[in-house]
LOFIRO-973005 format. One record per residue (C-alpha): residue number from 0; residue in one letter; x, y, z. Coordinates in steps of 0.02 Angstrom, whole numbers, always signed. Example, Ala and Ser with C-alpha at 12.3 -4.5 7.8 and 13.67 -1.06 7.14 Angstrom:
balo	drenza	X	Y	Z
0	A	+615	-225	+390
1	S	+684	-53	+357
END
This chain:
balo	drenza	X	Y	Z
0	M	-1509	-725	+706
1	D	-1653	-760	+586
2	S	-1580	-787	+413
3	S	-1746	-765	+320
4	P	-1753	-637	+180
5	S	-1870	-520	+275
6	A	-1749	-514	+421
7	W	-1610	-471	+302
8	F	-1718	-337	+219
9	I	-1754	-260	+390
10	E	-1571	-264	+444
11	A	-1505	-195	+277
12	A	-1638	-57	+267
13	A	-1574	+13	+432
14	A	-1395	+22	+370
15	E	-1313	+149	+257
16	P	-1273	+156	+114
17	D	-1337	-17	+69
18	G	-1507	+15	+147
19	D	-1573	+105	-6
20	E	-1521	-41	-118
21	A	-1601	-168	-2
22	G	-1760	-64	+4
23	S	-1767	-55	-185
24	A	-1747	-247	-196
25	F	-1892	-269	-75
26	D	-1997	-146	-174
27	R	-1968	-242	-335
28	L	-2020	-407	-254
29	H	-2172	-323	-175
30	R	-2228	-250	-340
31	A	-2204	-419	-427
32	F	-2320	-507	-304
33	I	-2449	-369	-318
34	A	-2449	-389	-505
35	A	-2465	-577	-489
36	R	-2615	-557	-374
37	A	-2698	-439	-497
38	A	-2674	-566	-637
39	L	-2740	-706	-525
40	G	-2895	-604	-483
41	L	-2935	-575	-666
42	A	-2905	-760	-702
43	L	-3029	-809	-564
44	V	-3165	-695	-633
45	A	-3132	-756	-809
46	A	-3142	-937	-750
47	Q	-3311	-905	-669
48	L	-3382	-824	-826
49	I	-3316	-964	-936
50	A	-3392	-1093	-820
51	H	-3558	-1000	-829
52	A	-3551	-997	-1020
53	L	-3519	-1184	-1028
54	T	-3643	-1245	-896
55	A	-3776	-1108	-909
56	T	-3772	-1098	-719
57	L	-3703	-951	-623
58	A	-3615	-976	-456
59	T	-3661	-810	-381
60	R	-3565	-830	-220
61	T	-3400	-884	-296
62	L	-3415	-754	-436
63	G	-3445	-620	-305
64	L	-3296	-674	-201
65	S	-3188	-683	-356
66	A	-3244	-509	-408
67	V	-3206	-439	-235
68	Y	-3032	-517	-239
69	A	-2997	-453	-414
70	A	-3055	-279	-370
71	E	-2945	-272	-214
72	A	-2793	-340	-309
73	L	-2816	-222	-456
74	L	-2839	-70	-342
75	L	-2683	-115	-245
76	W	-2586	-136	-409
77	A	-2657	+17	-499
78	L	-2652	+143	-356
79	P	-2477	+162	-282
80	P	-2537	+271	-137
81	L	-2626	+118	-67
82	R	-2462	+27	-41
83	R	-2367	+178	+22
84	G	-2265	+142	+176
85	V	-2252	-46	+147
86	T	-2087	-110	+219
87	A	-2014	-276	+272
88	R	-2048	-225	+453
89	S	-2234	-199	+420
90	L	-2252	-366	+331
91	A	-2164	-455	+475
92	R	-2316	-429	+590
93	V	-2487	-512	+569
94	S	-2568	-367	+658
95	H	-2515	-242	+527
96	L	-2636	-183	+393
97	H	-2507	-210	+255
98	W	-2495	-395	+297
99	W	-2684	-412	+284
100	S	-2695	-314	+120
101	L	-2567	-430	+36
102	I	-2581	-601	+124
103	G	-2727	-601	+248
104	I	-2859	-560	+116
105	D	-2793	-701	+8
106	L	-2814	-825	+150
107	L	-2988	-766	+192
108	L	-3057	-758	+16
109	F	-2977	-918	-44
110	G	-3041	-1006	+113
111	A	-3215	-939	+79
112	L	-3208	-997	-103
113	H	-3153	-1169	-46
114	S	-3291	-1179	+82
115	L	-3437	-1109	-17
116	D	-3408	-1185	-189
117	A	-3506	-1345	-213
118	S	-3430	-1388	-383
119	S	-3282	-1498	-412
120	V	-3164	-1351	-438
121	N	-3009	-1367	-327
122	Y	-2977	-1196	-251
123	G	-2845	-1266	-137
124	A	-2709	-1228	-264
125	L	-2743	-1042	-241
126	F	-2667	-1050	-67
127	V	-2496	-1067	-150
128	M	-2503	-879	-186
129	P	-2510	-815	-4
130	V	-2391	-952	+55
131	L	-2266	-908	-81
132	T	-2282	-723	-43
133	A	-2253	-751	+144
134	G	-2106	-866	+109
135	V	-2018	-731	+8
136	L	-2065	-571	+98
137	C	-2094	-625	+279
138	P	-1990	-710	+414
139	R	-1984	-898	+409
140	L	-2092	-920	+564
141	L	-2228	-809	+491
142	A	-2215	-903	+324
143	L	-2246	-1067	+416
144	A	-2390	-985	+510
145	T	-2464	-933	+344
146	A	-2449	-1112	+279
147	A	-2534	-1172	+439
148	M	-2678	-1051	+417
149	A	-2700	-1103	+236
150	T	-2700	-1286	+287
151	L	-2832	-1253	+420
152	A	-2937	-1160	+289
153	L	-2929	-1318	+185
154	L	-2956	-1442	+325
155	V	-3099	-1361	+421
156	P	-3229	-1375	+280
157	E	-3178	-1556	+244
158	L	-3182	-1598	+428
159	W	-3356	-1524	+444
160	S	-3413	-1620	+291
161	L	-3340	-1778	+360
162	L	-3429	-1758	+525
163	T	-3599	-1706	+456
164	N	-3621	-1796	+292
165	D	-3520	-1952	+330
166	V	-3417	-1924	+174
167	G	-3267	-2037	+142
168	S	-3096	-1992	+202
169	L	-3018	-1992	+30
170	R	-3050	-1806	-2
171	F	-2996	-1768	+178
172	T	-2832	-1859	+146
173	Q	-2803	-1762	-15
174	V	-2829	-1598	+75
175	G	-2704	-1652	+207
176	L	-2576	-1689	+72
177	V	-2606	-1518	-3
178	G	-2578	-1440	+168
179	G	-2415	-1534	+185
180	G	-2364	-1471	+13
181	L	-2400	-1292	+70
182	F	-2284	-1316	+218
183	A	-2151	-1382	+100
184	V	-2177	-1233	-15
185	A	-2158	-1115	+132
186	L	-1999	-1196	+194
187	L	-1918	-1215	+23
188	T	-1965	-1037	-31
189	S	-1902	-964	+131
190	E	-1739	-1062	+119
191	L	-1709	-1016	-63
192	A	-1753	-833	-32
193	G	-1640	-830	+120
194	R	-1496	-905	+21
195	L	-1520	-779	-118
196	A	-1528	-639	+11
197	R	-1364	-697	+89
198	E	-1279	-706	-81
199	E	-1346	-535	-124
200	R	-1284	-468	+40
201	A	-1111	-541	+7
202	A	-1116	-468	-169
203	R	-1164	-298	-101
204	G	-1023	-307	+25
205	S	-900	-351	-112
206	L	-968	-213	-220
207	A	-953	-87	-78
208	M	-774	-143	-45
209	A	-735	-130	-230
210	R	-807	+45	-236
211	Q	-706	+96	-85
212	Q	-549	+24	-163
213	E	-587	+118	-324
214	Q	-609	+281	-228
215	L	-445	+253	-136
216	S	-356	+212	-300
217	R	-431	+367	-380
218	L	-374	+476	-234
219	V	-199	+405	-243
220	I	-189	+426	-433
221	D	-258	+604	-426
222	E	-127	+651	-298
223	M	+16	+576	-395
224	Q	+145	+696	-463
225	A	+169	+585	-615
226	G	+38	+592	-753
227	V	-68	+435	-774
228	L	-164	+396	-935
229	V	-262	+238	-977
230	V	-287	+220	-1165
231	D	-349	+84	-1282
232	R	-284	+32	-1452
233	R	-386	+166	-1540
234	G	-303	+302	-1436
235	R	-457	+341	-1332
236	V	-417	+400	-1156
237	R	-516	+294	-1030
238	A	-447	+382	-875
239	A	-326	+524	-836
240	N	-269	+612	-680
241	P	-244	+800	-662
242	A	-55	+786	-676
243	A	-73	+707	-849
244	G	-184	+847	-909
245	K	-59	+974	-846
246	L	+86	+891	-934
247	L	-13	+877	-1100
248	G	-82	+1053	-1090
249	E	-265	+1000	-1081
250	A	-372	+979	-927
251	Q	-466	+823	-983
252	P	-389	+738	-1135
253	L	-517	+623	-1219
254	S	-415	+553	-1362
255	L	-231	+555	-1406
256	R	-265	+553	-1592
257	G	-304	+709	-1692
258	R	-173	+819	-1605
259	A	-17	+859	-1700
260	A	+72	+903	-1538
261	W	+40	+730	-1466
262	Q	+94	+632	-1620
263	P	+259	+571	-1543
264	L	+158	+505	-1395
265	V	+35	+415	-1511
266	A	+180	+340	-1610
267	A	+260	+272	-1451
268	V	+94	+194	-1392
269	E	+61	+115	-1563
270	R	+237	+43	-1566
271	A	+215	-25	-1391
272	F	+49	-107	-1438
273	A	+124	-182	-1595
274	E	+278	-250	-1507
275	G	+191	-293	-1344
276	A	+337	-224	-1245
277	W	+419	-62	-1190
278	P	+584	-27	-1099
279	E	+568	-57	-914
280	N	+648	+109	-871
281	G	+544	+201	-999
282	G	+589	+310	-1145
283	D	+588	+496	-1185
284	V	+468	+586	-1302
285	V	+469	+771	-1344
286	L	+304	+862	-1369
287	L	+288	+1032	-1449
288	L	+136	+1104	-1360
289	P	+35	+1257	-1418
290	G	+125	+1420	-1389
291	G	+292	+1348	-1443
292	V	+321	+1260	-1277
293	S	+433	+1109	-1295
294	R	+413	+978	-1160
295	S	+520	+824	-1138
296	L	+428	+680	-1052
297	R	+489	+517	-981
298	L	+362	+385	-1039
299	R	+335	+217	-956
300	L	+204	+96	-1021
301	R	+115	-50	-937
302	F	-18	-164	-1011
303	T	-172	-237	-928
304	R	-167	-397	-1037
305	R	-24	-487	-1120
306	R	-26	-565	-1290
307	E	-35	-742	-1220
308	Q	-188	-700	-1114
309	Q	-359	-724	-1192
310	G	-515	-621	-1161
311	G	-539	-443	-1105
312	E	-490	-281	-1187
313	E	-307	-235	-1191
314	L	-274	-67	-1114
315	C	-113	+28	-1096
316	V	-67	+127	-940
317	L	+47	+277	-979
318	L	+153	+350	-840
319	L	+214	+524	-886
320	E	+348	+623	-797
321	D	+425	+789	-840
322	N	+611	+764	-869
323	R	+644	+933	-790
324	E	+565	+874	-628
325	L	+665	+713	-637
326	L	+824	+811	-657
327	A	+774	+927	-516
328	R	+742	+781	-398
329	S	+906	+700	-449
330	R	+995	+863	-420
331	Q	+911	+882	-247
332	E	+966	+706	-199
333	K	+1144	+745	-253
334	L	+1141	+907	-157
335	A	+1078	+820	-2
336	A	+1215	+690	-16
337	M	+1344	+826	-48
338	G	+1280	+923	+102
339	R	+1307	+774	+216
340	V	+1481	+746	+149
341	S	+1522	+932	+163
342	A	+1462	+936	+341
343	G	+1576	+790	+384
344	I	+1725	+870	+297
345	A	+1691	+1039	+379
346	H	+1686	+957	+549
347	E	+1855	+876	+515
348	I	+1929	+1040	+454
349	R	+1873	+1141	+603
350	N	+1998	+1069	+729
351	P	+2158	+1087	+625
352	L	+2100	+1259	+568
353	A	+2090	+1316	+748
354	A	+2264	+1249	+777
355	I	+2330	+1344	+624
356	A	+2248	+1504	+684
357	Q	+2323	+1486	+858
358	A	+2497	+1444	+791
359	N	+2489	+1594	+671
360	A	+2442	+1709	+816
361	L	+2591	+1650	+918
362	L	+2706	+1666	+767
363	S	+2645	+1844	+730
364	E	+2698	+1898	+905
365	D	+2878	+1850	+869
366	L	+2878	+1933	+696
367	V	+2812	+2104	+746
368	G	+2903	+2235	+642
369	S	+2988	+2111	+529
370	R	+2963	+2081	+345
371	N	+2875	+1916	+376
372	E	+2733	+2002	+473
373	Q	+2639	+2025	+310
374	L	+2644	+1837	+281
375	T	+2563	+1803	+449
376	Q	+2427	+1929	+410
377	M	+2392	+1837	+246
378	I	+2381	+1673	+340
379	G	+2263	+1748	+467
380	S	+2150	+1823	+331
381	N	+2133	+1658	+239
382	V	+2107	+1564	+403
383	Q	+1960	+1678	+441
384	R	+1892	+1651	+269
385	L	+1901	+1462	+289
386	K	+1821	+1477	+462
387	R	+1673	+1573	+390
388	L	+1655	+1441	+254
389	V	+1656	+1301	+384
390	D	+1529	+1393	+489
391	D	+1417	+1416	+338
392	V	+1424	+1232	+296
393	M	+1389	+1178	+474
394	E	+1246	+1301	+487
395	V	+1143	+1203	+360
396	A	+1209	+1032	+404
397	P	+1076	+895	+398
398	G	+1001	+842	+565
399	V	+994	+1016	+641
400	G	+817	+1039	+704
401	P	+718	+1203	+686
402	T	+716	+1324	+831
403	S	+572	+1435	+778
404	Q	+508	+1559	+909
405	P	+388	+1706	+911
406	L	+481	+1858	+845
407	D	+437	+2040	+807
408	A	+502	+2049	+629
409	A	+475	+2238	+613
410	Q	+583	+2275	+766
411	L	+720	+2157	+709
412	L	+720	+2236	+537
413	R	+743	+2408	+613
414	D	+890	+2350	+718
415	V	+975	+2258	+576
416	V	+948	+2400	+452
417	E	+1019	+2529	+574
418	D	+1181	+2431	+595
419	W	+1193	+2384	+412
420	V	+1169	+2564	+349
421	R	+1299	+2628	+472
422	I	+1427	+2493	+427
423	N	+1408	+2521	+241
424	G	+1407	+2710	+251
425	L	+1233	+2733	+175
426	A	+1164	+2850	+307
427	G	+1092	+3006	+226
428	S	+1132	+2950	+48
429	G	+954	+2911	-4
430	R	+1014	+2754	-91
431	F	+929	+2642	+36
432	V	+742	+2657	+78
433	L	+653	+2565	+218
434	Q	+469	+2558	+178
435	P	+340	+2583	+322
436	L	+328	+2424	+427
437	P	+164	+2349	+489
438	A	+117	+2359	+673
439	D	+75	+2174	+686
440	A	+228	+2083	+624
441	M	+246	+1933	+739
442	V	+321	+1785	+647
443	L	+393	+1614	+688
444	F	+580	+1622	+655
445	E	+747	+1615	+745
446	P	+816	+1793	+770
447	E	+994	+1758	+719
448	H	+937	+1656	+568
449	L	+823	+1798	+508
450	R	+964	+1924	+538
451	R	+1081	+1818	+431
452	V	+954	+1802	+289
453	L	+918	+1987	+290
454	V	+1103	+2042	+293
455	N	+1145	+1921	+154
456	L	+1005	+1988	+44
457	L	+1051	+2169	+82
458	D	+1235	+2136	+41
459	N	+1186	+2058	-126
460	A	+1073	+2207	-164
461	L	+1213	+2331	-120
462	R	+1336	+2237	-229
463	H	+1227	+2244	-387
464	A	+1113	+2395	-366
465	S	+1137	+2560	-458
466	Q	+1195	+2719	-370
467	G	+1031	+2814	-384
468	E	+911	+2859	-245
469	G	+797	+2717	-189
470	A	+906	+2591	-279
471	I	+889	+2473	-129
472	Q	+723	+2453	-42
473	L	+662	+2344	+102
474	S	+479	+2312	+135
475	L	+375	+2198	+249
476	D	+190	+2168	+219
477	A	+55	+2036	+217
478	A	+77	+1904	+82
479	A	-47	+1929	-60
480	D	-84	+1744	-86
481	D	-68	+1684	+95
482	P	-156	+1775	+238
483	G	-58	+1672	+365
484	A	+110	+1738	+310
485	L	+214	+1897	+298
486	E	+319	+1938	+146
487	L	+491	+2019	+165
488	V	+550	+2096	+1
489	V	+727	+2159	-38
490	Y	+726	+2259	-199
491	S	+878	+2317	-298
492	A	+875	+2426	-454
493	A	+987	+2317	-564
494	A	+989	+2226	-729
495	A	+890	+2066	-741
496	I	+978	+1905	-694
497	A	+1018	+1799	-845
498	P	+912	+1639	-861
499	E	+1066	+1525	-858
500	I	+1115	+1605	-691
501	E	+938	+1615	-619
502	R	+912	+1425	-625
503	H	+1067	+1401	-514
504	L	+1038	+1546	-391
505	F	+999	+1441	-240
506	E	+1122	+1300	-273
507	P	+1275	+1281	-158
508	F	+1447	+1333	-215
509	F	+1380	+1429	-366
510	S	+1442	+1607	-374
511	T	+1474	+1741	-505
512	R	+1616	+1814	-401
513	S	+1790	+1743	-401
514	R	+1808	+1751	-212
515	G	+1628	+1707	-170
516	S	+1588	+1543	-82
517	G	+1424	+1520	-171
518	L	+1336	+1477	-8
519	G	+1246	+1641	+30
520	L	+1078	+1613	-57
521	Y	+1086	+1426	-25
522	I	+1100	+1456	+162
523	C	+958	+1583	+152
524	R	+846	+1453	+69
525	E	+893	+1318	+193
526	L	+859	+1431	+342
527	C	+691	+1486	+274
528	E	+635	+1308	+242
529	R	+692	+1258	+416
530	H	+563	+1382	+485
531	N	+422	+1332	+365
532	G	+456	+1480	+253
533	R	+523	+1500	+79
534	I	+628	+1619	-25
535	E	+612	+1654	-211
536	Y	+677	+1774	-343
537	R	+567	+1874	-460
538	R	+590	+2016	-583
539	R	+487	+2172	-548
540	R	+412	+2226	-712
541	T	+327	+2384	-650
542	E	+415	+2548	-625
543	P	+544	+2556	-554
544	E	+603	+2391	-629
545	G	+727	+2286	-536
546	N	+762	+2122	-448
547	E	+668	+2062	-295
548	F	+709	+1925	-168
549	C	+552	+1881	-70
550	V	+554	+1790	+97
551	L	+389	+1714	+155
552	M	+376	+1695	+345
553	R	+237	+1612	+444
554	R	+137	+1727	+559
555	F	+128	+1693	+746
556	H	-49	+1692	+817
557	Q	-68	+1696	+1004
558	A	-192	+1567	+1072
END
């Protein structure tokens, strides 16, 4: 492939996004040569006038040619519309008008000046301009062709003079040396321009790669859950991701100084800059944000330059994490580990428990009517309780895949409510109210799992609700913030749940009842998440006030 600068300009101009940059580089070079030609034209006219003033003779032909060249060069420089559409592709063809307006006219006029001028002025040096222009802006072959045309323009008049006037060959030899120099200028200029073009292309490739890497880094940093701040010694924030603004209570923090709430953070950064070190695992700072919100942050610091390194500005990278989220993640990891252990233990308990139940059933047959029959009943009751506990643990054991399927949630709710109301003796009491159900209620869930979630929530509501009418309500409707989901709400008219209890509602083995297993709401959450849903608690502030447990279920859309 041709490695000349024009070839590279043509190739780069066709590519995106570097084509615009390559085109702008070509335009700058093109304008520079146009300005140089305009200056050269004025210099030629000035030289003719000075020669006339000194010799009192006027070379009309050379002055006229110089004036024509100067006028063309000035017009091309002063009027941008005349050079509109000039590209590296157009200058790569001798047949194109743009090549003639920039290089061809130079060759013709300079050749005419050299041929017509009878004085001792050497116009051959002017040919350096078109050869230099072609060497930079045109392909190498065309640059050499330009040098050849310039050499012929120099040689033809001298050859004619040699043949007609029998002039010595010294001037002819000098012209030949000038032509050789033009070829050397064309080759060297083309080679240097090509090398600069290759280096510029490599630099642009490196710059594009650096920009891409910067964009990727920015995307990663913006998506990080931890806050990231880059600050200098004066406390100015050079960069920050959205998580950092959320933790600090400001969307785009510009400086850490000047905020009383951030003073502990500033003190930690100043101490780290002064000591040049910070604990590897980080340290805790407590910020008192506006509104009386106290926030404990885990702070980790990293420096872009160490004390022993010279040069460059020292910046500090702050990694901020909310200690509440750290504790929540730690608690989730512990719960996951405990779930795996519990599943293993439950599996080991199941077999001996079945043996105890079978032995107790055989024993109870022999003790019918005796005083020990009550003991066998106690054994059977506790065996059933342990069996339910084992089943609950195994239900949410890790590794059990989801079995979601299309399900008419409205119909399942009607069936479950009918059985639940009859079993709990609520028929006709008015204490339970089933709100109107939507016609389109197809969701992705497992029927038995949804039945279990619903019964668990209704039992909790029955346990804590007041005795008045409408104290327990069940509704199913489209989710307000998610059109692709249905929201199942179980309401109970009861006192608000205390904050110290609310934060542990969905944790396993947490219960406010002495005989409760503490697995009910935990199982509900695990089953909902298994089917890409979720469950949450909220306090209804509007009348009638009460507690609500909301289950979000994904809608099923037929293809």
